[in-house]
C-alpha positions in Angstrom: 0.0 0.0 0.0 2.9 2.5 0.7 4.2 2.0 -2.9 0.7 2.5 -4.2 0.4 5.7 -2.2 3.7 6.9 -3.7 2.5 6.2 -7.2 -0.8 8.0 -6.6 1.1 11.0 -5.0 3.3 11.3 -8.1 0.2 11.3 -10.2 -1.3 14.0 -8.0 1.9 16.1 -8.4 1.9 15.8 -12.2 -1.8 16.7 -12.2 -1.1 19.8 -10.2 1.7 20.7 -12.6 -0.8 20.4 -15.4 0.6 17.2 -16.9 -2.7 15.4 -17.0 -1.5 12.9 -19.6 1.5 12.0 -17.4 -0.8 11.7 -14.3 -3.3 9.3 -15.8 -1.2 6.1 -16.1 0.0 6.6 -12.6 -3.6 7.0 -11.3 -4.6 3.9 -13.2 -1.7 1.9 -11.9 -2.4 2.9 -8.3 -6.1 2.0 -8.8 -5.3 -1.4 -10.2 -2.9 -2.1 -7.3 -5.4 -1.0 -4.7 -8.2 -3.1 -6.2 -5.8 -6.1 -6.1 -4.5 -5.6 -2.6 -7.3 -3.8 -0.7 -10.4 -4.8 -2.7 -13.0 -2.8 -4.5 -14.8 -1.5 -1.5 -11.9 -0.3 0.6 -12.0 3.4 1.3 -8.6 4.0 -0.2 -9.7 2.1 -3.4 -12.8 4.2 -3.6 -10.8 7.4 -3.2 -8.5 6.3 -6.1 -11.6 5.6 -8.2 -12.9 9.0 -7.5 -9.5 10.6 -8.1 -9.3 9.0 -11.6 -12.8 10.3 -12.3 -11.7 13.8 -11.3 -8.7 13.6 -13.6 -10.7 12.3 -16.6 -13.2 15.1 -16.0 -10.5 17.7 -16.0 -9.2 16.2 -19.3 -12.6 16.6 -20.7 -13.4 12.9 -20.8 -16.8 13.1 -19.2 -17.9 9.7 -20.6 -14.9 8.1 -18.9 -15.4 10.0 -15.7 -19.1 9.2 -15.2 -18.8 5.4 -14.5 -16.0 6.0 -12.1 -18.0 8.6 -10.2 -20.9 6.3 -10.1 -18.8 3.4 -8.9 -17.2 5.5 -6.2 -20.6 6.8 -5.0 -22.2 3.3 -4.8 -19.1 1.9 -3.0 -19.0 4.7 -0.5 -22.8 4.4 0.2 -22.3 0.6 0.8 -19.2 1.0 2.8 -19.5 4.2 4.7 -23.3 5.0 4.6 -25.3 7.7 2.9 -24.5 10.4 5.5 -20.7 10.0 5.8 -18.8 13.1 4.7 -16.8 11.2 2.1 -20.0 9.9 0.6 -21.6 13.3 0.5 -18.6 14.8 -1.4 -18.7 12.0 -4.0 
């Protein structure tokens, strides 16, 4: 998980620098790793799903972002409940 966090953090840095194309494969790699090691409904995995959705939205890929946003919302509702702050901001 620490390595996956580092991969995600590098993606975040690239995103903040405006290198959206450089950030995307890192976000995807971190998400795949989190799904494999933590499972689809772990809060960290759900955050990565949402982060990739945010990145795709910023790139203008709304069709790619929508299913990720939906998956993150459903997962957060199931895992954290409807009124949890993380669910409400999804």
